[in-house]
C-alpha positions, 0 to 999 in steps of 0.5 A: 368644677375640679382642675381637670374639668376646668382645663378640659373646658378651657382647651375646648373653648380655646379650640372653638375660638381658634376655629372661629378666628381661622374663619374670620382670617379667611374672610379678612384675607379677601374671601368676598363672601366674608365681607358682605352678603347680598340678599335679594328682596321682592321685587327681584331687582331690589337687594340688601347689601349687608357689610359685616364688621369682620375686623372688630369681631376678629379682634374680640376673638383674639382677645378672648383666645389670649385670655383663655390661653393665659388662664390655661397656662396658669392652671397648667403651670400651677401644677408644676410650680415649685412649693417654695417661691423663687427669689427674684433679682431684687431679693438677691441684691438685697440679701447681698447688700445686707451681707456686705453691711454685716461684714463691714460692721464686723470689721469695724467692730474688730478694728475698734 
């Protein structure tokens, strides 16, 4: 699967996950049909109440959406990433320290 196909697949899955999360959020916010379902059995005065584990499901979808989003960002970001790695702050500090040490050694050698 090429990069464009992977990005399209991830975008499609992210949208599906978002749609499901919207439904779960509606349910969590108080849509009573979301929390439980009452099914009447035979005879008519007997019913089954099914309580749905909405919160756990919403949490799982949120984690899945975060993972898909992170993967999508990495794929899209790698296309725009610079070819040369960017030095971090620790590398800059190390470089300046080495320059100062070299200058100090040079001064010490010229004074001797």
